N, C-alpha and C positions, 0 to 999 in steps of 0.2 A: 797250600795247602803239602801235603808232608810226604816221600821218599814215597811209602807205601802207596797214598794217594795215586799219584806218579807210575807205580808201579800196576794199576789195576786200570789206569788209563788205556794201555798196551791190549788187556783182556776185552773190552770193552767195544763192542759191535760199533758200525755208522750210526742209527736211529740216537743208541745209546751218547752217544758222546754229540749228538743232536740237540738233543735233548738237554741235556747237561750241560751247551755253547744261550741257547737257550735260555736256563735259565738264569745262569752266570751273569748275561746280560743285563736283564731285569733286575736280577739283585746289584744289579754296579747302578743302572740308572735312580734305581730305589734310597742308594746310600746315594748316590749324587744331591738328589731332591731333599735330603732330609739333612743335608750337612748347608744346604742354602735355607733349609726354612731354621736352619741351627738347632736342630731335633737331636742329632748325631755329630760328636766332637773329635770321633777316633776317624782324620780324616787318612790316614795309613789302610782303611780298610778299602775304598776304593781303589785303590792302587793293587792289595790284593791280588782285587778282584779281576782286576784289566789282569794281573799277570796268571791267574786261573784262566784267566777263561784264552788266552794267546795259550800255554799247556794243552787245550782241552783242543780250539783249535787246530794247533798242528798236528794231533795223535789224526783228531779228525780228518785232515787232508796228507796226511802218510797212507790210514786205512784207506778210504778213498783212489790213492794213487795206483797205492798194490792191485786193488780190486782189479784199473784199467786194463796193467799193467797184464794181469791174465786173461782176459779178455783178448788184448790187444796177442798175447801169442797162440791160444787158439784161433783164433783170429790167421794167421799168417800161416798156423799149421794146415789150416782148410783149404787156403788160396793156397800153396805145395800141392798139398793133395789134389786139389783141383785141373791144376797143373802140368803134373804127370799125364792122369786120363788122357786131358788135350793132346796130350804129345802121341801115347797111346792111340788114340783114334786117328791122328794123322799121321801118323806111319801106317796106318791099314789100311786109308783111304787111298794113300800113295801105290801101293803096293795091286789095289783093284784097281 
């Protein structure tokens, strides 16, 4: 995988990265079986596929974590808003 390919990984969506990971897993498995059967002489291909898979999975996990953090922040904001409203309601009840 070249530098340009790695930069393209940053722009891909979670679904695209998941598909790429699945394809790379299948390619690595095919390469393993071809090496064992003697059809493929270039055993370096397996190592390269595994490294590419690791890169894709790294970006996939980064994307998922970013999405999770955004959701967590929104939930925390809503919880704070609800707590403020509850305090106001309690203050009004105490006056009555």
